[in-house]
C-alpha positions as a printed Julia matrix, in Angstrom:
277×3 Matrix{Float64}:
 -39.46  -74.5   -44.39
 -39.68  -71.17  -42.59
 -39.39  -71.38  -38.79
 -41.76  -69.43  -36.57
 -40.42  -66.42  -34.71
 -39.84  -66.97  -30.97
 -42.71  -65.83  -28.75
 -41.93  -63.1   -26.25
 -44.22  -63.9   -23.31
 -45.24  -61.38  -20.64
 -43.04  -63.14  -18.12
 -40.01  -63.17  -20.42
 -40.44  -59.47  -21.28
 -40.68  -58.61  -17.59
 -37.48  -60.53  -16.85
 -35.68  -58.89  -19.77
 -36.84  -55.45  -18.58
 -35.61  -56.2   -15.06
 -32.23  -57.38  -16.37
 -31.77  -54.26  -18.53
 -32.72  -51.98  -15.67
 -30.49  -53.79  -13.18
 -27.44  -53.8   -15.45
 -27.61  -50.5   -17.37
 -30.46  -48.47  -15.81
 -32.56  -48.35  -18.99
 -36.33  -48.53  -18.41
 -38.13  -50.69  -20.97
 -41.8   -49.78  -20.9
 -44.47  -52.14  -22.36
 -44.44  -49.91  -25.46
 -40.88  -51.13  -26.13
 -41.94  -54.77  -26.34
 -42.02  -54.89  -30.15
 -38.59  -53.22  -30.28
 -37.14  -55.84  -27.9
 -38.65  -58.63  -29.98
 -37.3   -57.24  -33.24
 -33.78  -56.62  -31.92
 -33.33  -59.96  -30.16
 -34.89  -62.38  -32.65
 -31.7   -62.63  -34.7
 -29.65  -63.32  -31.53
 -31.94  -66.21  -30.62
 -31.69  -67.62  -34.14
 -27.9   -67.33  -34.14
 -27.67  -69.38  -30.93
 -30.43  -71.82  -31.79
 -32.84  -70.85  -29.01
 -36.5   -71.57  -29.68
 -37.82  -69.25  -26.94
 -36.79  -66.28  -24.82
 -36.89  -68.27  -21.59
 -33.96  -70.43  -22.73
 -32.11  -67.35  -23.92
 -32.53  -65.7   -20.51
 -31.11  -68.78  -18.8
 -28.15  -68.59  -21.16
 -27.61  -64.92  -20.29
 -27.73  -65.53  -16.57
 -25.36  -68.51  -16.75
 -22.74  -66.96  -19.06
 -19.76  -66.28  -16.8
 -17.7   -64.72  -19.61
 -20.03  -61.71  -19.96
 -19.9   -61.88  -23.76
 -23.55  -62.87  -24.11
 -24.68  -60.0   -21.9
 -22.47  -57.62  -23.88
 -24.14  -58.74  -27.13
 -27.53  -58.37  -25.45
 -26.78  -54.78  -24.38
 -25.42  -53.9   -27.83
 -28.67  -55.04  -29.42
 -31.04  -53.48  -26.91
 -29.4   -50.05  -26.51
 -30.24  -47.2   -28.87
 -27.33  -45.4   -30.56
 -28.91  -42.95  -32.96
 -27.04  -39.67  -33.31
 -25.52  -37.34  -35.89
 -23.05  -34.47  -36.21
 -24.12  -31.03  -34.98
 -27.06  -32.46  -33.04
 -28.41  -29.67  -30.8
 -25.99  -27.24  -32.39
 -26.29  -24.44  -29.75
 -24.31  -26.65  -27.34
 -21.3   -26.7   -29.64
 -21.65  -22.98  -30.32
 -21.65  -22.35  -26.55
 -18.69  -24.68  -26.07
 -16.67  -22.83  -28.71
 -17.61  -19.22  -27.93
 -18.19  -19.25  -24.17
 -17.13  -22.36  -22.24
 -13.74  -23.14  -23.74
 -12.38  -19.55  -23.8
 -13.62  -19.05  -20.25
 -12.27  -22.35  -18.93
  -8.93  -21.93  -20.71
  -8.42  -18.56  -19.09
  -9.41  -19.71  -15.6
  -7.48  -23.0   -15.78
  -4.13  -21.26  -16.23
  -1.15  -21.94  -18.43
  -0.19  -25.33  -17.02
  -3.61  -26.89  -16.43
  -5.07  -29.46  -18.78
  -8.69  -29.2   -19.91
 -10.62  -32.43  -19.49
 -13.85  -33.04  -21.41
 -16.16  -36.04  -21.18
 -18.72  -37.3   -23.66
 -20.87  -39.63  -21.53
 -22.94  -41.77  -23.87
 -20.83  -41.04  -26.94
 -22.6   -43.55  -29.23
 -20.83  -43.79  -32.6
 -18.51  -40.86  -31.9
 -20.05  -37.84  -33.56
 -20.35  -35.89  -30.32
 -16.76  -36.29  -29.0
 -15.35  -35.73  -32.48
 -17.19  -32.44  -32.75
 -16.05  -31.53  -29.23
 -12.49  -32.12  -30.49
 -13.16  -29.88  -33.49
 -14.23  -27.05  -31.2
 -11.11  -27.55  -29.08
  -8.93  -27.15  -32.17
 -10.94  -24.12  -33.32
 -10.3   -22.39  -29.97
  -6.8   -23.59  -29.04
  -5.27  -24.59  -32.34
  -4.17  -28.13  -33.2
  -0.85  -28.08  -31.33
  -2.17  -26.47  -28.14
  -5.23  -28.72  -28.13
  -2.98  -31.8   -28.18
  -0.88  -30.39  -25.33
  -3.56  -28.81  -23.16
  -6.76  -30.83  -23.6
  -8.14  -34.34  -23.71
 -11.54  -35.91  -24.27
 -12.88  -39.07  -22.68
 -15.7   -40.69  -24.66
 -17.66  -43.49  -23.01
 -20.61  -45.69  -23.87
 -22.2   -48.91  -22.62
 -22.26  -50.4   -26.14
 -19.05  -51.95  -27.44
 -20.54  -52.02  -30.94
 -21.04  -48.25  -30.84
 -17.54  -47.72  -29.45
 -16.04  -49.82  -32.25
 -17.74  -47.62  -34.84
 -16.58  -44.5   -32.99
 -12.96  -45.65  -32.91
 -12.98  -46.35  -36.66
 -14.28  -42.82  -37.21
 -15.81  -43.25  -40.67
 -19.08  -41.42  -41.42
 -21.26  -41.22  -44.5
 -21.89  -38.11  -46.56
 -25.38  -37.5   -45.16
 -24.07  -37.44  -41.58
 -21.08  -35.22  -42.31
 -23.26  -32.7   -44.16
 -24.79  -31.62  -40.84
 -21.47  -29.87  -40.13
 -20.36  -26.47  -41.48
 -18.62  -26.82  -44.84
 -15.33  -25.5   -43.43
 -15.34  -28.25  -40.79
 -15.92  -30.93  -43.42
 -12.86  -29.74  -45.34
 -10.67  -29.26  -42.3
 -11.36  -32.35  -40.19
 -12.15  -35.22  -42.59
 -10.35  -37.31  -45.18
 -12.36  -38.85  -48.05
 -12.53  -42.65  -48.0
 -14.64  -42.9   -51.13
 -17.35  -40.78  -52.75
 -19.82  -41.51  -49.93
 -17.69  -41.89  -46.8
 -15.27  -39.71  -44.85
 -12.84  -40.41  -42.0
 -11.93  -38.21  -39.05
  -8.34  -36.99  -39.38
  -5.78  -38.69  -37.08
  -4.87  -35.43  -35.3
  -8.45  -35.16  -34.1
  -8.71  -38.83  -33.15
  -5.63  -38.52  -30.96
  -7.49  -36.07  -28.71
 -10.08  -38.7   -27.76
  -9.89  -41.78  -25.57
 -12.79  -44.2   -26.05
 -13.77  -46.42  -23.12
 -16.68  -48.63  -22.13
 -18.47  -47.35  -19.02
 -21.76  -48.15  -17.35
 -23.27  -44.9   -16.08
 -25.35  -46.64  -13.4
 -22.34  -47.97  -11.51
 -22.02  -46.55   -7.98
 -18.88  -44.57   -8.72
 -16.63  -43.78  -11.68
 -12.92  -44.64  -11.86
 -11.72  -41.06  -12.35
  -8.86  -39.52  -10.4
  -9.34  -36.01  -11.75
 -12.38  -33.85  -12.38
 -13.69  -32.72  -15.76
 -14.26  -29.17  -16.97
 -17.05  -30.06  -19.42
 -19.43  -33.03  -19.47
 -21.8   -33.78  -22.34
 -24.51  -36.28  -21.43
 -27.24  -35.65  -23.95
 -30.31  -37.78  -24.67
 -29.13  -40.47  -22.28
 -31.18  -39.81  -19.14
 -34.45  -40.01  -21.1
 -34.04  -43.8   -20.84
 -33.65  -43.72  -17.03
 -36.19  -43.43  -14.24
 -36.21  -40.5   -11.82
 -34.11  -42.22   -9.17
 -31.38  -43.19  -11.65
 -31.34  -39.66  -13.12
 -30.94  -38.09   -9.68
 -28.08  -40.46   -8.85
 -26.32  -39.67  -12.14
 -26.67  -35.9   -11.7
 -25.09  -36.22   -8.24
 -22.18  -38.16   -9.73
 -21.69  -35.58  -12.46
 -21.48  -32.92   -9.76
 -18.84  -34.95   -7.94
 -16.69  -35.4   -11.05
 -17.06  -31.85  -12.44
 -14.5   -29.2   -11.5
 -15.85  -26.01   -9.89
 -17.08  -23.75  -12.67
 -17.42  -26.71  -15.04
 -20.31  -27.15  -17.45
 -22.86  -29.94  -17.88
 -24.72  -30.24  -21.2
 -27.93  -32.28  -21.28
 -30.32  -33.06  -24.11
 -33.07  -30.51  -24.76
 -35.7   -33.01  -23.64
 -33.84  -33.37  -20.32
 -33.43  -30.97  -17.43
 -32.27  -30.61  -13.84
 -35.19  -29.79  -11.5
 -35.34  -26.18  -10.25
 -34.03  -25.72   -6.73
 -31.42  -28.46   -7.06
 -28.33  -28.01   -4.91
 -25.89  -29.1    -7.57
 -26.02  -26.86  -10.62
 -26.86  -23.35  -11.73
 -29.02  -22.98  -14.85
 -27.15  -21.16  -17.64
 -29.15  -21.71  -20.84
 -31.61  -24.36  -22.04
 -29.99  -27.74  -21.27
 -26.74  -26.07  -20.1
 -25.82  -26.03  -16.41
 -22.77  -24.92  -14.42
 -21.27  -26.15  -11.18
 -20.88  -23.19   -8.85
 -17.27  -22.13   -8.26
């Protein structure tokens, strides 16, 4: 006998929306109600809950944090692909990295951050551009990439570094040959030398401060702030300013922007900003 799907009441959806906003800053509008229902139904079935009210009690009473982690993994969106918004990577390779390498000096280490790295395509392509500019040996000695996300499920996929043929085909053919190893006829793995340039960590972008001792020279945070409200966006932009080195670059998604007249960043190109030196 088929069991009926749990009912997501107005009150339960409101409480779920408040929890998501409070913990990770994501705004769930009423239009997202069907998405929430679809993504959480299987979680309720797995744990034997007959309604969302009991599931919410379980979330709030789980001291281990594992239930909330599962909840965030299911509710967060992690759709991306290689070479997404390609002009950013072209700018990184031809303008930002040569410029920053020259200004940083011989003994300085370039630090790049992919904030909201999802399944790893973005930081891996950042690593490719580092190798293109510096060479493999110098990149390993003079640069490092931090890749963070709120979703442990996305981070696990990123650390494995296996991508299907359709995803990899977004990259130039030379990059596909140079930076991937075939797993089978449909899947390819990032080469170890590239993976060693990247450190993957879980990080909540809405926390009051970040645990960084040094500043970054480049920050990619693309298509993340579209899920935040204006107050959360403003707070995040201020934190990026704090953790960017003078002359460093901030890359946003093309549907995102920093308001004109802001005191933090200078507009460079669409969705590319620079911290004044």
